[in-house]
KOLSE-301290 format. One record per atom (N, C-alpha, C, O): residue number from 1; x, y, z; atom name. Coordinates in pm, 1 decimal, decimal comma. Atoms other than C-alpha are relative to their C-alpha. Example, Ala and Ser with C-alpha at 12.3 -4.5 7.8 and 13.67 -1.06 7.14 Angstrom:
BEGIN
+-----+----------+----------+----------+----+
!   i !        x !        y !        z ! at !
+-----+----------+----------+----------+----+
!   1 !     89,0 !   -119,0 !      0,0 !  N !
!   1 !   1230,0 !   -450,0 !    780,0 ! CA !
!   1 !     90,0 !    120,0 !      0,0 !  C !
!   1 !    193,6 !    118,1 !     66,5 !  O !
!   2 !    -82,0 !   -119,0 !     -6,0 !  N !
!   2 !   1367,0 !   -106,0 !    714,0 ! CA !
!   2 !    -77,0 !    109,0 !     73,0 !  C !
!   2 !    -26,1 !    219,8 !     89,9 !  O !
+-----+----------+----------+----------+----+
// end
This chain:
BEGIN
+-----+----------+----------+----------+----+
!   i !        x !        y !        z ! at !
+-----+----------+----------+----------+----+
!   1 !    101,3 !   -118,1 !     39,2 !  N !
!   1 !      8,8 !      0,9 !    -23,8 ! CA !
!   1 !     68,9 !    136,7 !      5,4 !  C !
!   1 !    176,3 !    132,2 !     65,4 !  O !
!   2 !    -61,3 !   -117,5 !     52,7 !  N !
!   2 !    107,6 !    364,8 !   -114,2 ! CA !
!   2 !    -42,2 !    104,8 !    132,1 !  C !
!   2 !   -160,6 !    135,6 !    146,6 !  O !
!   3 !     81,6 !    -96,6 !    -84,1 !  N !
!   3 !     75,1 !    611,1 !    183,7 ! CA !
!   3 !     37,3 !    137,6 !    -36,9 !  C !
!   3 !    152,0 !    175,4 !    -60,5 !  O !
!   4 !     32,5 !   -104,7 !     63,2 !  N !
!   4 !    -41,6 !    934,5 !     80,3 ! CA !
!   4 !    -67,4 !    113,0 !     94,9 !  C !
!   4 !   -110,7 !     77,7 !    204,6 !  O !
!   5 !     80,0 !    -73,5 !    -95,7 !  N !
!   5 !   -198,3 !   1253,7 !    231,0 ! CA !
!   5 !    -78,5 !    109,9 !   -102,1 !  C !
!   5 !    -39,6 !    140,9 !   -214,7 !  O !
!   6 !     63,3 !   -102,9 !     49,2 !  N !
!   6 !   -447,2 !   1511,4 !    140,8 ! CA !
!   6 !     -3,5 !    138,1 !     74,4 !  C !
!   6 !    -35,2 !    141,1 !    193,3 !  O !
!   7 !    -55,7 !   -101,3 !    -97,4 !  N !
!   7 !   -360,4 !   1874,4 !    238,5 ! CA !
!   7 !    -83,9 !    106,8 !    -27,9 !  C !
!   7 !   -147,2 !     96,6 !   -133,0 !  O !
!   8 !     61,3 !    -98,6 !     31,4 !  N !
!   8 !   -526,3 !   2200,8 !    259,7 ! CA !
!   8 !     87,8 !    103,4 !    126,9 !  C !
!   8 !    182,5 !     76,5 !    200,8 !  O !
!   9 !    -49,1 !   -105,6 !    -73,2 !  N !
!   9 !   -471,2 !   2533,8 !    441,8 ! CA !
!   9 !    -34,7 !    -66,7 !    163,4 !  C !
!   9 !     44,4 !    -69,6 !    257,6 !  O !
!  10 !     62,4 !     86,3 !   -152,7 !  N !
!  10 !   -684,6 !   2339,6 !    756,3 ! CA !
!  10 !     78,5 !    -70,5 !     19,7 !  C !
!  10 !     14,7 !   -155,7 !     81,5 !  O !
!  11 !    -97,5 !     88,0 !    -55,8 !  N !
!  11 !   -394,0 !   2140,1 !    826,6 ! CA !
!  11 !    119,9 !     76,2 !     56,6 !  C !
!  11 !    206,8 !     17,3 !    120,8 !  O !
!  12 !    -85,9 !    -81,5 !    -34,6 !  N !
!  12 !   -183,5 !   2444,3 !    890,9 ! CA !
!  12 !    125,7 !      9,6 !    -82,9 !  C !
!  12 !    125,0 !    -18,1 !   -202,8 !  O !
!  13 !   -134,8 !     24,8 !     65,6 !  N !
!  13 !    185,4 !   2468,8 !    807,4 ! CA !
!  13 !     92,6 !   -140,5 !     27,9 !  C !
!  13 !    142,7 !   -165,4 !    137,5 !  O !
!  14 !     -6,4 !    163,8 !    -12,8 !  N !
!  14 !    295,4 !   2090,4 !    745,3 ! CA !
!  14 !    134,8 !     -1,4 !     16,3 !  C !
!  14 !    190,8 !     99,2 !    -27,3 !  O !
!  15 !   -130,3 !     -1,5 !    -20,9 !  N !
!  15 !    646,6 !   1988,5 !    843,2 ! CA !
!  15 !     16,8 !   -109,5 !   -112,5 !  C !
!  15 !    -26,9 !   -222,6 !    -91,4 !  O !
!  16 !     17,6 !     91,2 !    106,1 !  N !
!  16 !    702,7 !   1816,3 !    516,2 ! CA !
!  16 !    107,0 !    -91,8 !      7,8 !  C !
!  16 !     83,2 !   -202,9 !    -39,5 !  O !
!  17 !   -103,0 !     94,1 !     -7,9 !  N !
!  17 !   1048,0 !   1653,7 !    590,2 ! CA !
!  17 !    -21,7 !    -93,1 !    107,3 !  C !
!  17 !     37,9 !   -200,7 !    101,5 !  O !
!  18 !     45,6 !    108,2 !    -39,3 !  N !
!  18 !    874,8 !   1486,2 !    871,9 ! CA !
!  18 !    -88,0 !    -95,8 !    -34,5 !  C !
!  18 !    -90,5 !   -210,9 !      9,2 !  O !
!  19 !     86,3 !     96,3 !     85,7 !  N !
!  19 !    609,1 !   1355,9 !    651,6 ! CA !
!  19 !     55,5 !    -72,7 !    -83,7 !  C !
!  19 !     13,8 !   -185,6 !   -109,8 !  O !
!  20 !    -58,3 !     85,6 !     61,4 !  N !
!  20 !    816,7 !   1246,4 !    456,1 ! CA !
!  20 !    115,0 !   -132,1 !     66,5 !  C !
!  20 !    148,9 !   -239,4 !     16,7 !  O !
!  21 !    -58,8 !    110,7 !    -74,9 !  N !
!  21 !   1023,8 !   1062,8 !    715,7 ! CA !
!  21 !    -81,5 !    -82,3 !     48,5 !  C !
!  21 !    -39,7 !   -189,7 !     91,9 !  O !
!  22 !     87,9 !    110,6 !    -76,4 !  N !
!  22 !    736,8 !    898,0 !    843,5 ! CA !
!  22 !    -82,0 !    -78,6 !   -117,0 !  C !
!  22 !   -177,8 !   -150,1 !    -87,5 !  O !
!  23 !     40,6 !     86,2 !     93,7 !  N !
!  23 !    650,0 !    747,8 !    521,9 ! CA !
!  23 !   -100,1 !     53,5 !    -91,6 !  C !
!  23 !   -169,9 !    -31,1 !   -147,5 !  O !
!  24 !    114,8 !    -65,9 !    123,3 !  N !
!  24 !    415,4 !    979,8 !    282,0 ! CA !
!  24 !    128,7 !    -16,5 !    -83,9 !  C !
!  24 !    251,0 !     -4,1 !    -77,4 !  O !
!  25 !    -95,5 !     23,1 !    146,5 !  N !
!  25 !    519,6 !    897,9 !    -47,0 ! CA !
!  25 !    -90,6 !     61,6 !   -103,3 !  C !
!  25 !    -51,8 !     59,3 !   -220,1 !  O !
!  26 !     42,9 !   -109,6 !     94,2 !  N !
!  26 !    276,5 !   1120,7 !   -217,0 ! CA !
!  26 !   -104,1 !    102,2 !     77,5 !  C !
!  26 !   -147,3 !     78,8 !    190,3 !  O !
!  27 !    104,8 !    -77,8 !    -55,2 !  N !
!  27 !     32,5 !   1422,5 !   -165,4 ! CA !
!  27 !   -112,7 !     72,9 !    -85,0 !  C !
!  27 !    -80,4 !    131,3 !   -188,4 !  O !
!  28 !    100,1 !    -67,5 !     66,4 !  N !
!  28 !   -294,8 !   1560,3 !   -279,8 ! CA !
!  28 !     -7,2 !    126,5 !     38,3 !  C !
!  28 !    -51,0 !    137,6 !    152,8 !  O !
!  29 !     37,9 !   -113,8 !    -71,4 !  N !
!  29 !   -306,1 !   1928,0 !   -237,7 ! CA !
!  29 !    -89,1 !     74,0 !    -76,3 !  C !
!  29 !    -94,1 !     72,6 !   -199,3 !  O !
!  30 !    121,2 !    -90,5 !      6,6 !  N !
!  30 !   -590,1 !   2160,6 !   -242,2 ! CA !
!  30 !     52,5 !    127,5 !    -27,4 !  C !
!  30 !    128,9 !    183,8 !     51,0 !  O !
!  31 !    -74,3 !   -127,5 !     55,5 !  N !
!  31 !   -512,0 !   2480,6 !   -467,2 ! CA !
!  31 !   -109,9 !    117,4 !     32,3 !  C !
!  31 !    -78,7 !    236,4 !     35,9 !  O !
!  32 !    100,3 !   -109,3 !    -55,8 !  N !
!  32 !   -849,6 !   2660,2 !   -357,1 ! CA !
!  32 !   -139,0 !    -57,9 !    -18,8 !  C !
!  32 !   -147,1 !   -180,1 !     -6,0 !  O !
!  33 !    127,7 !     41,6 !    -48,9 !  N !
!  33 !  -1231,5 !   2630,8 !   -356,5 ! CA !
!  33 !    -68,1 !     11,0 !   -151,5 !  C !
!  33 !      6,8 !      6,0 !   -249,0 !  O !
!  34 !     61,2 !      2,3 !    133,3 !  N !
!  34 !  -1500,8 !   2654,3 !   -658,7 ! CA !
!  34 !     -6,4 !    123,1 !    -71,9 !  C !
!  34 !    -63,1 !    114,4 !   -180,8 !  O !
!  35 !     21,2 !   -124,7 !     96,7 !  N !
!  35 !  -1492,6 !   2995,1 !   -800,4 ! CA !
!  35 !    175,6 !     65,9 !    -13,1 !  C !
!  35 !    254,1 !     86,6 !     79,4 !  O !
!  36 !   -139,9 !    -74,6 !     25,0 !  N !
!  36 !  -1160,3 !   3152,7 !   -960,3 ! CA !
!  36 !    -34,5 !    135,5 !     57,9 !  C !
!  36 !    -75,6 !    228,0 !    -12,2 !  O !
!  37 !      4,5 !   -141,7 !    -82,9 !  N !
!  37 !  -1183,0 !   3436,9 !   -704,2 ! CA !
!  37 !    115,2 !    -13,9 !    103,2 !  C !
!  37 !    117,2 !   -102,0 !    189,1 !  O !
!  38 !   -130,5 !      0,2 !   -113,9 !  N !
!  38 !   -839,2 !   3519,8 !   -503,6 ! CA !
!  38 !    -39,5 !    -30,1 !    136,8 !  C !
!  38 !     45,9 !    -86,4 !    205,2 !  O !
!  39 !     56,6 !     15,4 !   -159,3 !  N !
!  39 !  -1041,9 !   3499,1 !   -156,8 ! CA !
!  39 !      1,7 !   -147,3 !      1,1 !  C !
!  39 !     36,0 !   -190,0 !    111,4 !  O !
!  40 !     27,8 !    113,4 !    -24,0 !  N !
!  40 !  -1094,9 !   3143,0 !   -222,0 ! CA !
!  40 !    130,6 !   -124,6 !    -59,8 !  C !
!  40 !    113,3 !   -243,8 !    -85,1 !  O !
!  41 !   -103,9 !     93,5 !      5,4 !  N !
!  41 !   -735,0 !   3005,4 !   -295,7 ! CA !
!  41 !     29,0 !    -43,4 !    122,9 !  C !
!  41 !      3,6 !     26,2 !    221,2 !  O !
!  42 !    -76,7 !     60,1 !    -90,4 !  N !
!  42 !   -572,4 !   2781,3 !    -72,8 ! CA !
!  42 !    106,1 !     85,1 !     57,0 !  C !
!  42 !    190,1 !    113,9 !    -28,2 !  O !
!  43 !   -101,6 !    -89,2 !    -27,5 !  N !
!  43 !   -339,1 !   3009,9 !    140,4 ! CA !
!  43 !    135,9 !    -88,9 !     48,3 !  C !
!  43 !    236,2 !    -37,0 !     97,2 !  O !
!  44 !    -99,1 !     73,2 !    -12,9 !  N !
!  44 !   -121,5 !   2706,4 !    178,2 ! CA !
!  44 !     88,0 !    -60,8 !   -122,8 !  C !
!  44 !    202,2 !   -105,9 !   -131,5 !  O !
!  45 !    -37,1 !     86,4 !    145,6 !  N !
!  45 !   -126,7 !   2583,7 !   -199,8 ! CA !
!  45 !    156,0 !     26,0 !    -21,8 !  C !
!  45 !    227,0 !    -74,5 !    -18,7 !  O !
!  46 !   -123,4 !    -40,0 !     29,7 !  N !
!  46 !    213,4 !   2771,8 !   -272,9 ! CA !
!  46 !    109,0 !    -73,8 !     71,0 !  C !
!  46 !    198,3 !   -133,4 !     10,8 !  O !
!  47 !   -106,9 !     39,5 !   -103,0 !  N !
!  47 !    420,4 !   2663,6 !     11,9 ! CA !
!  47 !     -7,2 !   -162,4 !    -12,7 !  C !
!  47 !     96,4 !   -220,4 !    -45,0 !  O !
!  48 !     52,3 !    132,2 !     15,3 !  N !
!  48 !    252,2 !   2299,6 !      5,9 ! CA !
!  48 !     94,4 !    -77,3 !   -140,4 !  C !
!  48 !    179,5 !   -166,3 !   -139,9 !  O !
!  49 !    -84,1 !     28,2 !    156,3 !  N !
!  49 !    372,3 !   2271,4 !   -397,7 ! CA !
!  49 !    143,8 !      5,2 !     30,8 !  C !
!  49 !    205,1 !   -101,5 !     33,8 !  O !
!  50 !   -140,2 !     11,0 !    -19,7 !  N !
!  50 !    722,1 !   2383,3 !   -322,4 ! CA !
!  50 !     72,9 !    -76,5 !     93,4 !  C !
!  50 !    194,2 !    -97,4 !     88,9 !  O !
!  51 !    -49,9 !    109,5 !   -115,6 !  N !
!  51 !    770,5 !   2159,3 !    -34,1 ! CA !
!  51 !     27,6 !   -131,6 !    -41,6 !  C !
!  51 !    126,1 !   -194,6 !     -3,2 !  O !
!  52 !     18,4 !    132,2 !     57,1 !  N !
!  52 !    681,0 !   1846,0 !   -223,3 ! CA !
!  52 !    110,3 !    -11,1 !   -124,1 !  C !
!  52 !    157,0 !   -117,4 !   -164,8 !  O !
!  53 !    -82,4 !      1,9 !    125,1 !  N !
!  53 !    907,0 !   1972,0 !   -526,7 ! CA !
!  53 !    129,0 !     12,1 !     60,7 !  C !
!  53 !    212,9 !    -52,2 !     -2,5 !  O !
!  54 !   -105,0 !      1,1 !    -74,8 !  N !
!  54 !   1188,3 !   2044,6 !   -287,6 ! CA !
!  54 !     41,0 !   -142,5 !     44,9 !  C !
!  54 !    154,9 !   -184,1 !     23,9 !  O !
!  55 !    -42,3 !    115,2 !    -53,0 !  N !
!  55 !   1162,4 !   1701,5 !   -118,2 ! CA !
!  55 !     -5,6 !   -126,8 !   -112,0 !  C !
!  55 !     30,6 !   -242,7 !    -92,0 !  O !
!  56 !     11,7 !    134,7 !    109,4 !  N !
!  56 !   1091,9 !   1494,1 !   -456,3 ! CA !
!  56 !   -120,1 !    -81,6 !     65,0 !  C !
!  56 !   -117,7 !   -204,0 !     51,5 !  O !
!  57 !    107,6 !     65,5 !     13,2 !  N !
!  57 !    747,3 !   1413,1 !   -327,0 ! CA !
!  57 !   -100,1 !     -7,1 !    -63,0 !  C !
!  57 !   -183,8 !     81,4 !    -45,0 !  O !
!  58 !     79,6 !    -21,1 !    104,2 !  N !
!  58 !    537,7 !   1310,7 !   -598,4 ! CA !
!  58 !   -139,2 !     60,4 !     50,3 !  C !
!  58 !   -175,3 !     26,6 !    163,0 !  O !
!  59 !     94,4 !    -86,3 !     -7,5 !  N !
!  59 !    223,8 !   1542,9 !   -613,3 ! CA !
!  59 !    -94,8 !     13,9 !   -111,4 !  C !
!  59 !    -72,6 !    -20,3 !   -227,5 !  O !
!  60 !    115,8 !    -24,5 !    102,5 !  N !
!  60 !   -107,0 !   1640,7 !   -776,2 ! CA !
!  60 !    -77,7 !     93,0 !     57,9 !  C !
!  60 !    -63,5 !     97,5 !    180,1 !  O !
!  61 !     97,1 !   -122,2 !    -28,3 !  N !
!  61 !   -372,2 !   1944,2 !   -743,2 ! CA !
!  61 !   -127,9 !    -49,3 !      6,9 !  C !
!  61 !   -157,4 !   -157,5 !    -43,9 !  O !
!  62 !    170,9 !      9,8 !    -23,5 !  N !
!  62 !   -738,2 !   1944,5 !   -663,0 ! CA !
!  62 !    -46,6 !    150,2 !     31,4 !  C !
!  62 !     29,4 !    227,9 !     89,1 !  O !
!  63 !     71,5 !    -78,8 !      8,3 !  N !
!  63 !   -981,0 !   2209,1 !   -679,6 ! CA !
!  63 !   -135,2 !    -32,9 !     87,7 !  C !
!  63 !   -222,3 !   -105,4 !     39,7 !  O !
!  64 !    128,8 !     61,9 !    -65,9 !  N !
!  64 !  -1255,1 !   2159,6 !   -422,3 ! CA !
!  64 !   -150,3 !     91,7 !    -53,4 !  C !
!  64 !   -156,5 !    214,5 !    -47,2 !  O !
!  65 !     62,4 !    -77,2 !     47,7 !  N !
!  65 !  -1568,9 !   2249,5 !   -569,2 ! CA !
!  65 !   -141,9 !    -28,9 !     62,6 !  C !
!  65 !   -147,7 !   -140,9 !    113,4 !  O !
!  66 !    128,7 !     38,7 !    -42,4 !  N !
!  66 !  -1958,8 !   2258,4 !   -455,4 ! CA !
!  66 !    -93,2 !     74,7 !   -106,3 !  C !
!  66 !    -60,3 !    171,1 !   -175,4 !  O !
!  67 !    106,5 !    -32,7 !     90,5 !  N !
!  67 !  -2279,9 !   2301,4 !   -650,2 ! CA !
!  67 !    -92,3 !     77,3 !    114,6 !  C !
!  67 !   -113,8 !     45,6 !    231,5 !  O !
!  68 !     96,4 !    -69,1 !   -114,3 !  N !
!  68 !  -2516,3 !   2564,2 !   -501,3 ! CA !
!  68 !   -137,0 !    -34,9 !    -91,6 !  C !
!  68 !   -245,9 !    -49,5 !    -36,2 !  O !
!  69 !    142,6 !     24,9 !     51,4 !  N !
!  69 !  -2778,6 !   2492,0 !   -796,5 ! CA !
!  69 !     83,3 !    -84,0 !   -121,6 !  C !
!  69 !    204,8 !    -98,5 !   -135,0 !  O !
!  70 !    -53,5 !     62,7 !    130,6 !  N !
!  70 !  -2760,3 !   2292,6 !  -1137,2 ! CA !
!  70 !     77,0 !     48,0 !    -44,6 !  C !
!  70 !    192,3 !      5,9 !    -53,3 !  O !
!  71 !    -72,4 !   -107,1 !    112,4 !  N !
!  71 !  -2652,2 !   2547,1 !  -1333,9 ! CA !
!  71 !    137,3 !     56,3 !     47,2 !  C !
!  71 !    217,6 !    100,7 !    -34,7 !  O !
!  72 !   -124,7 !     -4,0 !    -59,9 !  N !
!  72 !  -2367,1 !   2604,9 !  -1105,2 ! CA !
!  72 !     98,1 !    -97,0 !    -21,8 !  C !
!  72 !    216,8 !    -84,6 !    -52,2 !  O !
!  73 !    -75,3 !    158,4 !     23,6 !  N !
!  73 !  -2264,0 !   2248,8 !  -1129,7 ! CA !
!  73 !     52,3 !     -7,0 !   -156,0 !  C !
!  73 !    165,2 !    -38,3 !   -193,8 !  O !
!  74 !     25,6 !     27,4 !    158,7 !  N !
!  74 !  -2335,2 !   2247,1 !  -1513,5 ! CA !
!  74 !    151,7 !    110,9 !    -46,1 !  C !
!  74 !    253,2 !     77,6 !   -107,2 !  O !
!  75 !   -103,5 !    -69,2 !     21,3 !  N !
!  75 !  -2108,9 !   2530,6 !  -1537,1 ! CA !
!  75 !    152,8 !     -4,5 !      9,6 !  C !
!  75 !    233,1 !     51,8 !    -64,7 !  O !
!  76 !   -103,3 !      2,3 !    -69,5 !  N !
!  76 !  -1825,7 !   2437,7 !  -1341,1 ! CA !
!  76 !     64,1 !   -150,4 !    -96,3 !  C !
!  76 !    183,6 !   -165,5 !   -121,9 !  O !
!  77 !    -50,5 !    136,1 !     45,1 !  N !
!  77 !  -1802,8 !   2069,3 !  -1517,0 ! CA !
!  77 !     19,0 !     64,1 !   -165,4 !  C !
!  77 !     96,6 !     -5,7 !   -230,6 !  O !
!  78 !      2,9 !    -12,6 !    145,8 !  N !
!  78 !  -1836,7 !   2250,4 !  -1895,8 ! CA !
!  78 !    122,1 !     71,7 !    -20,0 !  C !
!  78 !    157,5 !    103,0 !   -133,6 !  O !
+-----+----------+----------+----------+----+
// end
């Protein structure tokens, strides 16, 4: 089994060296919320991405999305 973590600003400032030493083999990093609005950017995204790069921890990104109406969902999928 491969050990990975899902991270966002809600975890605070992660000690990536400790995470790697504890066996974390990959990370899924949240970059923001549902709309392209600066206030919805994840405040730890750039740091988390840079630390994974620095420590050679494989990583990818996701945008947390939520639908308020069917039209809103359809516009995000398009």
